[in-house]
C-alpha positions as CSV (number, residue, x, y, z in Angstrom):
1,M,82.2,-0.6,-65.2
2,R,83.7,-2.0,-68.5
3,P,83.7,1.6,-70.2
4,L,85.6,3.1,-67.1
5,T,88.1,0.7,-67.8
6,A,88.4,1.1,-71.5
7,L,88.9,4.5,-71.1
8,I,91.8,4.2,-68.5
9,V,93.8,1.9,-71.1
10,L,93.3,4.0,-73.6
11,A,94.4,7.2,-71.5
12,A,97.3,5.2,-70.6
13,C,98.1,4.4,-74.0
14,L,97.7,7.8,-75.2
15,C,100.4,8.7,-72.4
16,G,102.5,6.4,-73.3
17,L,102.2,7.0,-76.9
18,A,103.1,10.7,-76.4
19,A,106.1,9.8,-73.8
20,T,107.6,8.0,-76.4
21,A,107.2,10.4,-79.2
22,V,109.0,12.9,-77.1
23,A,111.3,10.7,-76.3
24,E,112.3,10.0,-80.0
25,A,112.1,13.7,-81.2
26,P,115.4,14.7,-82.5
27,K,117.4,17.2,-80.6
28,S,117.7,20.4,-82.3
29,A,119.2,23.7,-82.2
30,P,116.9,26.1,-79.5
31,Q,114.6,28.0,-81.5
32,E,113.4,31.7,-81.5
33,P,110.6,32.2,-79.4
34,I,107.3,32.6,-81.4
35,L,105.9,35.7,-81.7
36,P,102.1,36.4,-81.6
37,P,100.8,37.6,-85.1
38,S,99.5,40.8,-83.8
39,R,103.7,41.8,-83.3
40,V,105.0,40.9,-86.8
41,G,104.2,43.5,-89.7
42,P,103.2,42.5,-93.0
43,G,107.1,42.2,-94.0
44,G,108.1,40.1,-91.4
45,G,109.4,42.5,-89.2
46,L,108.1,43.4,-85.2
47,L,105.9,45.9,-84.9
48,Q,106.5,48.8,-82.4
49,L,103.6,48.6,-79.7
50,S,102.0,52.2,-79.0
51,P,102.5,53.8,-75.5
52,M,99.1,53.2,-74.4
53,Y,99.1,49.6,-75.4
54,V,102.2,49.0,-73.7
55,E,100.2,51.0,-70.6
56,I,97.1,48.5,-70.8
57,R,98.9,45.4,-71.0
58,D,100.8,46.1,-68.0
59,T,97.7,47.2,-65.9
60,L,96.3,44.2,-66.9
61,A,99.6,42.1,-65.8
62,V,99.3,43.3,-62.4
63,S,95.3,42.5,-62.4
64,D,96.1,39.5,-63.1
65,T,98.6,38.9,-60.6
66,R,96.4,40.6,-58.1
67,E,93.4,38.0,-58.6
68,K,96.2,34.9,-58.6
69,Q,97.2,36.6,-55.2
70,L,93.4,36.8,-54.3
71,L,92.4,33.4,-55.0
72,A,95.6,31.8,-53.6
73,A,94.4,33.9,-50.7
74,L,90.7,32.2,-50.8
75,A,92.0,28.8,-51.2
76,M,93.9,29.4,-47.7
77,A,91.0,31.3,-45.9
78,T,90.2,30.1,-42.5
79,D,87.1,32.3,-41.6
80,D,83.9,33.0,-43.3
81,A,84.2,36.4,-43.0
82,T,87.6,36.7,-44.9
83,A,86.0,34.3,-47.5
84,E,83.9,36.7,-48.1
85,A,86.3,40.0,-48.2
86,I,88.3,38.2,-50.7
87,V,85.1,37.1,-52.5
88,R,83.8,40.6,-52.9
89,E,87.0,41.8,-53.9
90,L,87.3,39.4,-56.7
91,E,84.1,40.5,-58.3
92,S,85.1,43.8,-57.9
93,L,88.2,43.2,-60.3
94,P,86.5,42.9,-63.9
95,L,85.0,46.5,-63.5
96,E,88.5,48.0,-62.0
97,R,90.2,46.1,-64.9
98,L,87.5,48.0,-67.3
99,L,88.1,51.7,-65.6
100,S,91.4,51.5,-65.5
101,I,91.6,50.9,-69.3
102,L,89.1,53.8,-69.8
103,R,91.3,56.4,-67.5
104,I,94.1,55.3,-69.9
105,Q,92.4,55.6,-73.3
106,A,90.5,59.3,-71.7
107,R,94.4,60.2,-70.6
108,Y,95.8,59.7,-74.4
109,A,92.7,61.0,-75.8
110,R,93.6,64.2,-73.6
111,Q,97.2,64.1,-74.6
112,E,96.1,63.8,-78.9
113,N,94.2,66.7,-78.1
114,R,91.2,64.8,-78.8
115,P,88.2,66.2,-76.4
116,E,84.9,64.5,-78.0
117,L,86.6,60.9,-77.4
118,E,88.0,62.0,-74.1
119,R,84.3,63.2,-73.1
120,R,82.7,60.1,-74.3
121,L,85.5,57.8,-72.2
122,R,84.9,60.0,-69.1
123,L,80.9,59.4,-69.1
124,R,81.7,55.8,-69.5
125,I,83.5,56.0,-65.8
126,L,80.6,57.9,-64.9
127,E,78.5,55.3,-65.8
128,L,80.3,52.2,-64.6
129,Q,80.9,54.2,-61.0
130,G,77.3,55.1,-60.7
131,G,76.1,51.5,-61.5
132,G,74.4,53.5,-65.0
133,N,73.0,56.5,-62.8
134,I,74.2,59.5,-64.1
């Protein structure tokens, strides 16, 4: 019991220190958002994202939104059948994400006249869809 009390007191002190530090922080002008290192070029300028990368990023954002919707629906599920259906859909999301990325990459390989890369990507898609039985 004594270690638990000490832990609670320590946590309260740390919260108090953090609140004090935030309250005493000087007010400054709004700062520009910090960009991830992958978006900043060697000279400090912004890098242009490739259309394929943008499409993959957007596809993953849609998938992430769907995952959040499913998790919320699972929390609200009132019967086992509904919960099981939601869990099955959640379980399929990682494979669907990967297949979406591979389809986008294969389409861009075709557009860039890279038939060997497109063939390898399409074979991988078929392999994943068939559970590895080609």
